[in-house]
N, C-alpha and C positions, 0 to 999 in steps of 0.2 A: 885209199888216202885222199885222192882228189875229191871223191864224193863227200868225205868227212869235212874237208875244207870248204866245199861249196855249201854244205849244210850249216856249217858254223857261220859262214858269211851271211846266209839267209836269216838265221836267228838273230845275228848281231844287227842286221839292218832292220829287222822286224822290231827289235827292242828299241832301236833309235826312233823309229816312226811312232811307236807307242808312247815313248817319253815325250816326243814333240807334241803329239795330240793331247796328252795329259796336261802338259804345260799350258798350251793355248786354250784348253777348255776351262781349266781351273785358275788361270791367271786373273788378277784383278783388273778391272777397267772402270773408269768413271768419266761421265760425260758432263761437260759444262757448256752453257749457251751464252752467246754474246747478247748485247742489247740490240734492239730493233732500230735500224736506220730508217728515217722518214716518219717517225712517230708523230701523231697528231697531238700537239701540246696545248691546245686551246680548250676552254671550258666546254663541256658537252651540253647541248641543249636538245630538248625534245619537241617534236612537232605534233603535240597531242590533239590539236584542233584541225589538223590538216585532213583533207579528204582521203578516205581509205583507198589504197591502191593494190594492184596485183603485181607481184614480182616474180620473175623467172631468174634463177641462178644457173648459168651455163658454166661448167667448170671443166678444166683439163689439168692433168697431172703429168709433168714431164720429169725425166731424169737424164743426166748426161755425165759420163766419165770423161773428163778432158784428157786428150791423148789417146783415147780408145774409141770413143764415139765421135763420128764426124758431125752429127747433128743430134739435138735432143730427141729422145724417144718418148712416145706416149706410154704411160703405164697402163696395164690392163687392170681389170677389176680386182684381181687377186694381189696386185702389187700396191694398190692404194692403201694408205694407212687404215688399219682396222679401227672402226668406230668413228670414221671421219664425219659421217652423217650426223652423229650426236654433237660433234663440235660445231657444225654448221647450224644445227637447230638451236644450240645455246646462243650463238652469236646473233641470230635473228632477233633476239630480245632487245638489241640495240635500236631497232626500228619501232616507232610508235604508231604508225599509220598503215601498216601492212594488213590488208584484208585477207589475202590468200597468197601463198607462195609455192613455187614448185622448183625442183632441181633436176638438171639434166647433165650427165657426165659424158664427155666426148672420149671415144676410143679410136684407135687407128683403124679398126675394122669397120667403122661407120662409113668409110669411103665407098664400100661395096655393099652397104646395107640400106636399101632404099626405104625400108620401113622405119629405120632409126632416123634417117634424114627427114622423112615426112613428119615423124613425131616431133622432132626439134622445131621444124618450121611451124607446125601447128601450135606448139607451145608459145613460140615467140609471138605469133599473131594474136594470141588470146591474153596477153599480159600487157600492163601499162608500161613497165620498165623491164629491161634486161640487164642483169649484172653479169658480165663475163669475167671469170677469175681464172688466171693461169698460175699454177704452182709449179715451181721448178727446183729440183735438187741437183746440186752440182758438186763434183769432187774431182781431185787430180789422180789419174791413174799412176803416174810416176811416184807421187808421194805415198800412195797406198802400197805400191809394190815395194818401195824401199823400206817403208815402215814395217811391213809384214816380214820382210827378210831380216831387218835389224832386230825385230822383236823375237823372232825364232832363234836367231844365232845367239842372242844374249839370254835366252831362256826367260824372257820378259823381265829380266832384272833391271834393264835400262828402260825408263819411261819413254814410250813412243806415242806421239800425238797423231790423231787422224782427224782432219778437218773436213767438214761438209758445209756448203753454203745453201741457203734456202731463199727463194725469191717468190714474191706474190705480186703479180701485176693485175690490176683491176680496171675494167672499163664499164661505164654506165651509159646505156643507150635508152632513148625514149621509144615510144611505140612506132615512130616513123624511121627508126634506125639511125637517128642522129646521135653522135657521141656527145655526151654531156660533161663527163669528168673522167680523168685518168689518175690512178693512184699506184704507187710503187712502194714496196717494203722489202727489206733485206735483213737477214740475220744468219748466224752460223753456229755450229756446234763443234766442239773439240773433244774427241774421245781419247783419253789417256789410258794406255795399256801398260800395266806394270804389276808385278806379282804382289807387292805390298799394298796395292790399292783395293784388294779384295774386300776388306772390312767395310769400306764405304760404298761399295758397288750398289747395294740395294737402295741407296738414297739418291743415286745419280745415274740412273739407267738412261741409255740412249733413247729408248721409246718414250720415256717420260719427258725428257728435254725437248725432243722433236714435237711431241704433242703440245707442250707449253708454247713453242714458237707458233704453231698453227693457230692455237687459241688466241694468242696475242695479235697475230696478223689479222684474223677475221674480226675480232672485237674492235681493234683500233681503226681499221678501214671503215667498217660499218658505222662506228661512232662518228667518224668524220663526214660520211655521207649524210647521216642524220642531221648533224650540226649545220651543214651547208645547205640543207633543204633541197637536196638533189631530187628526192623522190616525192616532191610536192606537185600535184597537178593544179592547173589553173581552176579556180572555183567557178562554177557555172553562173 
């Protein structure tokens, strides 16, 4: 008899776990993005007659869960958004006088990799301007924990919001390492999890909304750099 009761409890627990997994897997979710803070709202101008220049993009991608991470952590190459290089390539079209450009992504492992450090130094020395871009994703551990618990207990019948903030800080340096300009952008996404949102999920995925934010960040900042003629060398 004790064996039968234990077996019964096991299958009961197993069924509960299966039901919870099924609910969380097939529940609906829809992600919506906010507007961008710090948008450049002036007319865009092109520097079509400016002297061609060589640009180096040095980028780093950070993530932090507030309440869990003491400091922001650098993402590795597998954590960075898939297809990010294509977004950067598209945004470079905002510049009209770029002769050649290169990109270098910083990782935490670089601190002990002399070859990577030498490569970055060599790239910096061979370009007219360096654009340093820092992307940061930030979310609250407490909100995610409580949201997950509430979503599970209500079988996703109650709409639960999950908010994540995105930041882009950009510095432009000349060949001598002097800071020319600094730019900041901020936006956020809110993912709502609720069973009846499933029909609209394909049109409001988290990946798509996040990609939209990165596209808008890059184009808006590069457009402002172009309009302010930051990447214009003195004519000989």
